[in-house]
C-alpha positions, -999 to +999 in steps of 0.1 A: +299-197-125+333-192-106+355-222-101+352-233-065+389-238-060+405-216-033+424-184-040+461-190-048+492-169-049+511-162-081+534-193-078+506-218-072+489-237-100+455-254-101+454-291-093+421-302-108+414-306-145+386-280-143+410-255-126+437-261-152+412-257-181+399-224-166+434-211-161+443-220-197+411-203-210+422-171-192+456-172-207+442-178-242+418-149-238+445-127-225+467-136-254+440-126-278+429-094-261+464-080-251+479-092-283+453-073-303+449-040-283+480-039-262+486-041-224+475-006-215+442-008-234+433-043-223+413-047-192+406-077-169+369-073-178+379-077-215+399-108-208+372-125-187+345-116-212+366-132-239+372-163-217+335-166-210+340-165-172+329-142-143+354-114-135+359-127-100+371-160-114+402-143-128+415-135-093+413-171-083+441-178-108+460-145-112+464-115-089+467-089-116+468-081-153+506-078-150+509-113-136+490-128-165+510-108-190+543-121-175+529-156-176+522-152-213+558-141-219+571-172-201+546-194-221+558-179-254+593-189-245+583-224-234+562-231-264+587-217-289+616-237-275+595-268-275+584-262-311+619-255-323+634-285-304+610-308-322+616-292-356+654-297-354+655-330-334+667-352-363+688-326-382+720-342-395+742-310-389+740-275-374+733-257-407+704-279-414+692-274-378+695-236-383+675-237-415+647-259-400+647-239-368+642-206-387+614-220-408+597-234-378+600-201-359+585-182-387+556-207-389+551-204-352+549-166-353+524-167-381+502-191-361+504-171-328+509-134-338+492-121-307+515-140-284+545-127-304+532-092-301+530-096-263+567-106-261+576-075-282+555-053-259+572-068-228+603-047-236+583-018-222+558-034-199+580-060-182+616-054-192+630-080-168+607-107-183+618-095-218+654-099-209+649-133-193+630-145-224+659-138-247+687-147-223+671-181-218+670-186-255+706-174-259+720-198-233+708-228-252+717-213-285+753-207-274+757-242-262+744-257-295+767-235-315+797-243-294+789-280-298+787-276-335+821-259-336+836-289-316+820-313-341+835-293-370+800-285-384+806-248-384+838-228-383+851-214-350+841-179-338+824-161-310+794-182-304+776-157-281+778-130-308+766-154-334+737-166-312+724-131-306+729-122-343+709-152-355+682-145-329+679-109-339+676-118-375+648-143-367+629-117-347+629-091-375+621-117-401+592-128-380+578-093-378+583-086-415+571-118-431+550-136-405+530-106-391+532-074-411+529-090-446+523-127-451+523-126-489+559-139-494+565-176-493+583-185-460+604-212-477+617-186-501+626-163-472+645-191-455+663-199-488+674-163-492+686-161-456+707-192-459+721-182-493+735-152-474+746-172-443+764-199-462+779-178-490+783-144-473+779-110-490+811-108-509+808-111-547 
C-alpha cells in the first residue's frame, strides 16, 4: 500500500517515521539490486519488488533511478567516513590511525560489497558524483595528514599526493581482498601494507 505522504522533489526528505522507513527500504533494495546487476540492467520495478512496495511508491521518494543511484553514492561516502572516524577516534598517532582506518575500510567493503560496487560504477554513470565522493574524502585526509606533519608524527611531504596515494591503495585492496577473493586474512593484508609503508621498498 503506497505511503500517503505527498510527492516531494529530490531535495526534500520524509518527515514521518513511516516515510523515513519506506525511503530507507527503497535505498537498501536499490543497493542490492543495482550493486548486483549494475545500473543499466536494474529497473525501478526490480527495486520496488525487492523493497516490497508498490512501484508508484518509489516516485513519492525519488524522481528517477538516477536520483536513487546518486543518493547511494552519497550514502556510501557518509557511512564510510563515519565508520572510519569511529575506528580511529582514539588512535595515539597518525600511523596507528592509518592502520586502523585501512582495516576498518576493508571490513566495511566486505560488509557492503554492493554499495562499494555502486561507487565504482558511478565513475561511468554519474562521474560528477564519483569525483565529489573522492574529493570529499581527500579534503579531510589532507587536513589530517597536514596536522600529523605539524605534530611530528609523520615526516613532511606533499600531503595531497600522499592522501590520494593512500586512498588509491585502499580502493584496490578493497576490490582484491574484500570483494573478489575473501580468503586472505585482512589483518595480514594490513600488516603487509604497513610493513611497506613504514619501511619502504629499499632492501
